[in-house]
Structures are given as C-alpha cells and as structure tokens.
C-alpha positions in Angstrom: 72.5 -49.2 -12.1 73.9 -48.2 -8.1 75.1 -50.9 -6.8 74.6 -51.8 -2.9 76.9 -50.8 -0.3 77.8 -54.4 0.1 78.7 -54.9 -3.8 80.3 -52.0 -3.5 82.8 -52.9 -0.5 83.7 -56.4 -2.8 84.9 -54.2 -5.5 87.7 -52.4 -3.0 89.3 -55.7 -2.2 87.1 -58.0 -0.2 87.7 -61.1 -2.7 86.3 -63.5 0.0 82.6 -63.5 -1.0 82.9 -62.9 -4.6 80.1 -65.2 -5.0 77.2 -63.3 -3.9 74.2 -63.2 -6.1 72.3 -59.8 -6.4 68.9 -62.5 -6.2 70.0 -63.1 -2.7 69.5 -59.8 -1.2 67.2 -59.4 1.5 64.1 -57.2 1.6 66.1 -54.2 3.1 68.4 -54.3 0.3 65.8 -54.4 -2.3 64.4 -51.0 -0.2 67.5 -49.2 -0.7 68.1 -50.2 -4.3 64.3 -48.6 -4.7 65.3 -45.5 -2.8 68.4 -45.3 -5.2 66.4 -45.5 -8.1 64.3 -42.5 -6.6 67.4 -40.3 -6.5 68.1 -40.9 -10.0 65.0 -39.7 -11.0 65.5 -36.5 -8.7 68.8 -35.9 -10.3 67.1 -35.8 -14.1 64.7 -38.7 -14.6 60.9 -38.3 -14.2 59.6 -38.3 -10.9 55.8 -37.7 -11.5 55.2 -40.1 -13.7 57.2 -42.6 -12.0 54.6 -41.8 -8.4 52.1 -44.2 -7.5 49.0 -43.3 -8.4 47.6 -43.1 -4.5 50.4 -40.0 -3.9 49.3 -37.9 -7.0 45.8 -38.4 -5.7 47.0 -37.1 -2.5 48.9 -34.0 -3.9 45.9 -33.0 -5.9 43.8 -33.0 -3.7 46.0 -30.9 -1.1 46.6 -28.4 -3.9 42.7 -28.3 -4.9 41.6 -27.8 -1.4 44.3 -25.1 -0.4 42.6 -22.9 -3.8 39.0 -23.1 -2.5 40.0 -22.2 1.7 42.1 -19.3 -0.1 38.7 -18.4 -2.2 36.5 -19.0 0.6 38.9 -16.6 3.1 38.9 -13.6 0.5 35.2 -13.8 -0.3 34.3 -13.5 3.6 37.3 -10.4 3.9 35.8 -8.7 1.1 32.1 -9.2 2.3 33.2 -8.5 5.8 35.5 -5.7 5.0 35.0 -4.2 1.9 32.6 -0.9 1.1 32.2 0.9 -1.9 33.0 4.4 -0.3 30.9 6.8 -2.9 27.7 4.8 -1.6 28.4 5.1 1.9 29.1 8.2 1.9 26.1 9.2 -0.3 23.9 7.3 2.4 25.4 8.3 5.5 22.7 10.4 7.6 23.7 14.1 7.9 23.9 15.9 11.2 21.7 19.1 10.9 22.4 22.5 12.8 19.6 21.8 15.2 20.7 18.6 16.0 18.1 16.6 13.9 19.3 14.1 11.6 18.5 14.2 8.3 18.2 10.8 6.4 19.3 10.4 2.9 16.8 10.7 -0.5 14.7 7.3 -0.8 14.6 6.5 2.3 11.8 3.8 3.1 10.1 2.9 5.9 11.1 0.1 7.7 8.7 -3.1 6.9 6.8 -5.4 9.4 8.8 -8.6 10.2 7.0 -11.7 8.5 6.1 -12.6 5.2 3.6 -14.1 3.4 4.1 -17.4 4.9 4.3 -16.3 8.6 2.5 -14.8 10.9 0.8 -11.7 10.6 1.9 -12.2 6.9 -1.1 -10.5 5.7 -0.6 -7.4 7.3 3.1 -7.4 6.1 1.5 -8.1 2.8 -0.5 -5.1 2.7 2.0 -2.9 4.4 4.3 -4.0 1.5 1.4 -3.4 -1.1 0.7 0.1 0.4 4.7 0.5 0.5 5.0 0.2 -3.1 4.7 3.6 -5.2 4.9 5.6 -1.9 6.0 9.4 -2.8 6.0 10.6 0.8 7.8 10.3 3.7 6.9 8.9 6.8 5.4 10.8 9.7 6.7 10.4 13.3 4.8 12.4 15.7 3.9 15.2 13.5 7.4 15.5 11.8 9.1 13.7 8.7 11.4 11.6 8.7 14.1 14.0 7.2 14.0 15.9 10.0 14.1 13.6 12.4 16.8 10.4 13.5 15.8 7.2 14.1 16.2 5.5 17.6 16.1 1.8 17.2 17.0 2.3 13.7 15.8 -1.5 11.7 12.7 -2.2 14.3 9.5 -1.3 13.0 7.1 0.9 14.6 3.9 -1.5 13.5 4.1 -3.1 17.7 0.5 -4.5 19.0 0.0 -7.1 15.8 0.7 -10.4 16.1 4.4 -11.8 15.7 5.6 -8.1 15.8 8.6 -7.0 18.0 8.4 -6.0 22.1 6.6 -2.4 21.9 9.1 -1.2 24.1 11.8 -2.2 21.4 9.6 -0.7 18.1 9.4 2.9 18.5 11.0 5.3 15.8 11.1 8.6 17.6 13.1 11.6 17.2 16.5 12.2 19.5 18.6 15.2 19.5 22.5 14.3 20.9 23.1 16.4 23.9 25.8 18.8 22.2 23.0 20.1 20.4 21.6 21.6 23.8 24.9 23.3 24.7 24.2 26.8 23.8 21.4 27.1 25.5 20.9 28.6 28.9 19.0 27.2 31.8 16.8 29.3 34.0 16.8 30.1 37.4 15.1 27.6 39.2 11.3 28.0 39.9 9.2 26.9 42.7 8.3 23.5 42.5 4.8 22.5 42.4 3.2 19.9 45.1 4.2 16.2 45.4 2.0 13.9 44.0 -0.4 12.3 43.9 -2.5 13.5 46.1 -4.2 10.3 48.1 -7.8 12.3 48.1 -7.7 11.7 44.1 -6.5 8.5 43.1 -8.4 5.3 42.8 -6.1 2.7 44.0 -6.2 -0.7 41.5 -4.2 -3.7 41.8 -0.3 -3.9 41.2 0.1 -0.5 42.9 -1.4 1.2 40.2 -3.8 4.1 40.6 -6.7 6.1 38.3 -7.7 9.9 38.9 -10.4 10.4 40.3 -12.4 13.5 41.3 -12.4 14.2 45.7 -15.4 13.8 47.6 -15.0 17.5 48.1 -15.0 18.6 44.4 -11.7 19.2 43.7 -10.4 17.9 40.1 -7.1 16.5 39.5 -7.0 19.4 36.6 -7.4 21.7 39.0 -5.0 20.4 41.8 -2.2 19.2 39.4 -2.3 22.8 37.6 0.0 25.2 37.4 -1.4 28.3 39.4 -1.4 31.6 38.0 -2.0 34.9 39.1 -4.9 37.4 38.3 -5.1 38.0 35.1 -5.7 41.3 33.3 -8.7 40.4 30.3 -6.9 43.4 28.3 -3.8 41.5 27.9 -3.8 38.5 25.2 -3.3 35.1 27.0 -1.3 32.7 24.7 0.2 29.1 26.1 2.8 26.9 24.8 2.5 22.9 24.6 5.9 21.0 24.5 5.5 17.4 23.6 7.5 14.1 23.7 8.8 14.6 26.9 11.0 11.4 28.1 11.9 10.1 24.8 15.1 12.0 24.4 16.4 12.6 27.9 18.9 15.5 26.1 16.1 17.1 24.7 13.7 16.4 27.7 16.2 17.8 30.6 17.0 20.8 28.3 13.2 21.3 28.0 12.5 21.2 31.2 15.4 23.3 32.8 15.7 26.3 30.2 11.8 26.8 29.2 9.7 29.0 31.4 7.8 27.1 34.3 4.4 28.5 32.6 5.1 26.3 29.8 3.4 23.0 30.1 4.7 19.8 28.7 3.5 16.4 27.2 5.0 13.2 28.8 5.1 10.2 26.1 3.3 7.6 26.9 5.9 5.4 25.1 8.8 7.0 27.6 10.8 5.0 29.5 10.2 5.8 33.4 7.5 8.1 32.5 7.0 8.6 36.5 10.3 10.2 36.6 10.0 13.1 34.2 6.7 14.0 35.8 8.1 14.2 39.1 11.0 16.1 37.4 8.9 18.1 35.3 7.4 19.5 38.3 9.8 20.3 40.4 11.0 22.6 37.8 7.4 24.3 38.0 5.7 22.9 34.9 2.6 21.3 34.8 2.4 18.0 32.7 -0.3 16.2 30.5 -0.3 12.4 28.8 -0.3 12.0 25.0 -3.1 10.2 24.0 -2.2 8.3 20.9 -5.3 7.7 18.7 -5.7 5.6 15.1 -5.0 7.6 12.1 -5.9 7.3 8.4 -2.8 7.5 7.7 -1.3 4.1 8.6 1.3 3.3 8.5 3.0 6.7 8.0 1.3 7.9 11.2 1.2 4.8 13.7 -0.2 5.2 17.4 1.4 2.4 18.5 0.1 -0.4 20.8 -1.2 1.7 23.4 -3.3 4.1 21.1 -7.5 3.8 20.9 -8.6 1.9 17.9 -11.8 2.6 16.0 -12.2 -1.0 14.9 -12.5 -2.5 18.4 -15.1 -2.8 21.0 -15.7 0.2 23.1 -14.9 -1.8 26.1 -11.5 -2.2 24.7 -10.8 1.2 24.0 -12.0 2.0 27.9 -9.6 -0.6 29.2 -7.0 0.8 27.1 -7.7 4.8 28.3 -7.8 2.7 32.0 -4.1 1.7 31.1 -2.7 5.1 30.0 -4.7 6.6 32.9 -2.3 4.7 35.4 1.1 4.9 33.7 1.8 8.1 36.2 -0.2 10.0 38.4 -0.1 14.1 38.6 -0.9 15.4 35.5 -3.9 18.1 34.4 -5.0 15.9 31.4 -4.7 14.3 27.6 -3.2 15.8 24.7 -4.2 14.2 21.3 -2.0 12.3 19.4 -2.9 11.7 15.4 -6.9 10.4 15.5 -7.6 11.5 11.8 -9.4 7.8 12.2 -10.4 7.4 15.5 -11.6 11.5 16.1 -14.3 11.0 13.8 -15.5 7.9 15.0 -18.1 9.3 17.7 -19.2 6.2 18.7 -15.9 5.5 20.0 -14.9 8.9 20.9 -17.8 10.0 23.1 -16.9 7.0 26.0 -13.9 7.9 26.0 -14.3 11.9 26.7 -17.3 10.7 29.2 -14.5 8.8 31.0 -12.5 11.8 31.0 -14.8 14.3 32.1 -16.1 12.1 35.0 -12.6 11.9 36.5 -11.9 15.1 36.4 -9.2 15.7 33.8 -9.1 18.1 30.4 -8.4 17.0 26.8 -6.1 19.3 24.3 -7.0 18.3 20.4 -3.5 18.4 19.2 -5.2 19.4 15.2 -3.7 16.1 14.0 -7.2 15.1 12.9 -7.9 17.7 10.3 -11.2 17.9 11.4 -12.4 19.5 14.9 -14.6 16.9 15.4 -12.9 15.9 18.6 -13.2 19.6 20.2 -16.5 20.0 19.2 -17.5 16.7 20.9 -15.7 17.4 23.9 -17.5 20.8 24.2 -20.8 19.0 24.0 -19.9 16.7 26.6 -18.7 19.3 28.7 -15.1 18.1 28.9 -12.4 20.8 29.4 -11.1 21.4 26.2 -8.1 23.3 24.6 -7.3 23.3 20.7 -4.0 23.5 19.4 -4.3 26.6 16.6 -0.4 26.7 15.6 2.4 24.0 15.1 6.1 25.4 15.7 8.5 23.3 14.6 6.8 20.8 11.5 10.1 21.9 10.2 12.0 22.8 12.9 14.5 25.1 11.6 15.1 28.3 13.3 13.5 30.4 10.5 10.1 28.6 10.5 9.9 28.5 14.3 10.4 32.4 13.7 7.9 32.4 11.4 5.5 30.4 13.1 5.9 32.6 16.7 5.2 35.8 15.0 2.1 34.1 13.6 1.3 32.8 17.0 1.6 36.3 18.3 -1.1 38.2 15.8 -3.3 35.2 16.2 -3.2 36.0 19.9 -3.7 39.4 19.7 -6.9 39.0 17.4 -8.6 36.4 19.8 -7.5 37.0 23.1 -6.2 33.1 23.5 -4.4 31.2 21.5 -2.6 27.8 22.0 0.6 26.6 20.1 2.6 23.4 20.5 6.1 22.3 19.5 8.9 19.6 20.5 12.2 19.9 22.4 14.6 21.1 19.5 17.3 22.6 20.1 16.0 25.7 17.7 12.1 25.5 19.1 13.9 26.0 22.6 16.4 28.7 21.6 13.3 30.7 19.5 11.1 30.5 22.2 13.5 31.8 24.6 14.2 34.7 22.2 10.9 35.4 21.7 9.2 35.5 24.9 11.6 38.2 25.9 10.9 40.1 23.3 6.9 40.0 24.5 7.1 41.1 27.7 3.8 40.7 30.3 2.3 43.7 29.3 2.0 42.4 25.7 1.6 38.4 25.9 0.7 37.1 29.1 2.0 33.4 28.9 0.0 30.9 30.8 -0.2 27.8 31.6 -2.9 25.4 29.2 -4.9 24.7 32.5 -5.7 28.5 32.6 -7.0 28.8 28.8 -9.4 25.5 29.6 -13.2 26.2 27.9 -11.7 29.9 26.6 -11.0 29.5 23.1 -13.6 29.8 20.4 -14.8 26.9 18.4 -14.4 26.7 14.8 
C-alpha cells in the first residue's frame, strides 16, 4: 500500500509525529487512499471488476446507444440515397425523336386514391379489380400511354368522384418539350379573325359568364366565328383538318398556332389552363376554333372523360347543366368536337337534348369517330344540327411514317368522296408532315378549307 503524503514526509525525517495512527486519518485522506488504489489497478490491476455497478451500467448503455444510432443513420442513408442502377436505368422514360416519351414496359395506370375502408372505397375497389389482368395500355385522348408523357405524374385522372383530387390537379395529358419543335418553321402572319365575343351573339349569365346565342337577325355563332373562305371550285376535292388538345401543352399549342395554315381549325381542350387566352391566340393567327366535348366511354378507366364530361348515368338536367358550363368556358368558338362517347354517344335519350341545345344556340358538332358507331352523326342529321365527322386520325401512332401514310390515305379518300376530314394532335411529327404534305398538294389538287366550310357536306355512312 502506498503511504499517504503525510506519512511519506514522516519517513524522510520528521520524527515529531511518529505517533500518528492510520485510523485517525480524516475523510480526505481516505479518498486519497482510494485514488491511489485505482492508480494501482490502472497500472496492472483489474479495473473493470473493481468498478462500481452503476458505472458499468452507464458505460454499457452508452455503447449500446451508439450502436443503435449508427444503425439508424446508416439505414436512413441507404434508403434515401441508395439505388439499384440496373433497375433505375431500365425504368427511366425514354424520349422519342418526335418529342413524346415512351413509358417502360409494364407501366400500370395510376390507381385512384382511397381504399376499401375510406371514402370512395367502392370505386377504388372496382377499379382495382378491373386493373387486375389488364393487358392493354391506358388510352388518353386517343393515344396510348407508351406514346405520350404523363403530366402531373402520380395523380389519377379519375377526378370528379367523391374523395378524389381536384380536377385541375389530376389531368393526364400528352406534352412535348419545346426543343422538339425547334426545327419547325413558323408561317408568315395571317390576317387575324374578328375580335370576340360579338355582343349580339351572347347571353349574359352571372359572374361574367356568357353563353352563345343566335342573334336577332338570325346570325349564328358558327357563322360569325368561322374563318371566311373564297368561292370554292366544286371540281376540286375539299379537305379539312382539326388539331385537338390546344392549351394542354404550351410549346405544342404555340407551334400549331404559328406553324400550320390558318385554314386548319383548332380544338381548345376544356381542361386547358386559361382557355380564353388560347382562343385569342388562335384567332389572332387566323384559325377558327372549336371546344372539346368530353363524353362518357365504355372503356373507363382506360378512356376517362373527366369531371366535365357528359354522363349517361345522371339526369338529363344534370347533363344540360354540364353543357352550359362547357359552353360558358370561352366565347368565340364555332362548335364542339366530341371526345370519347362510346357510352354516352349511344344513349339517345341523353344525347338528343344536348344536340337540340347546340342546334338552338347556333353551334356546329363534329363527331371525332371515337364512339365507334356513327350514332352521333346520325342523330345530329336527324335533328338538323350542323355536323361533320372525322374520317381519318393522323397520329394514333405519332411517328413520321405513320402520319405520312395516313395523309396519303386522306388524300385518296378526299378525291373519292369530294370532302374529307382528318384529325390529329400538335405533335412535332404531325406538324412537320402536314407542312410538307400540304405544299405538295397545291390548290389545284386538294383545297384546304376550315371545318366550318364542310358542315353537312359529308356522306353519312
């Protein structure tokens, strides 16, 4: 045992205090003794076995806590930053030459939010059951999901039902990047059409909304807002072309407005942001405009007309109210172009009141041919609603070869029937092929006219 400091001094020669007894040491000296014993242990003794139990518990707890914290941090870093490179590369969207984006194989439609226990669960369960075993791609505006890119990805296009997202935040629409249109040359500025609306052709509603109406002198909106044309030689076949989806993609819409001849009619999509702005832009470039009329499809959810669509399962009054809402979106249009409609288009009890309203308000109707029956064109003819029907869709597959092939068929059809109507979208390849093909035709082969100029002229099949 080490001697206390005081005893060490005694041994050096201080004999006055030889009688000091270890038992008389105060507490401080005892602490010094304990400390000295620890030093002995550190120099060769077993410190852990002599350590107090409370101290051992603290040390063990600290070590275990450090290990747990390290595991948590490492796991979080792996989850957030880690990736499987082969899978990520395989699932990345591929940008095609025409500006569209091909989705990876096996892409599934976005499922509606909610479940069997939540609001709208019945609809979600039904859709989930329908989705099982699906072997076809979802169709959006007549184009498969492998041919378009998804805007607002991750948000379903099933808006309008209880518990589902806001319609404006749930659209699935094709788009193209502005760079895809860099090689498309704009045309010289055309003479703009008259300003809209004409005060004599509107019925004012509350909240600054207006509905089209026939003027007191009998002028119809479809006549006042149509692009005027010169006299047409009846010996020259007439062709009309619709470009739909205007307003969904800014780059694509501007390219169509600026790069296509003013005789081509444009269809403003009812889900476009600020549709009034697109009506103004189109008319300033000389294009007459139509508005898309979404209708319920038998192919839901592959074809979804959205919350603005006409529905065969509601009251007629509800559909007429929905039609009023569509008609009041913008002024200055010639008429409506159907979108889908394989279910609503054959429900004549629902269809007739809608067509009667369009007729009485002086508008035109174009059957896009997506219902697959021709029933809408037949009912429109019976009600004497000014009409036209699409004969050929140019870019169901939006590639240059496909569009060129469809244009050749379109020209042959026009020569055989004297009048023909084609429809496409504002895809880069569609615009480029249209520009090239129209230059080759010349006014003496085929005469390009606005869609309003072929109303009631096509043969009903």
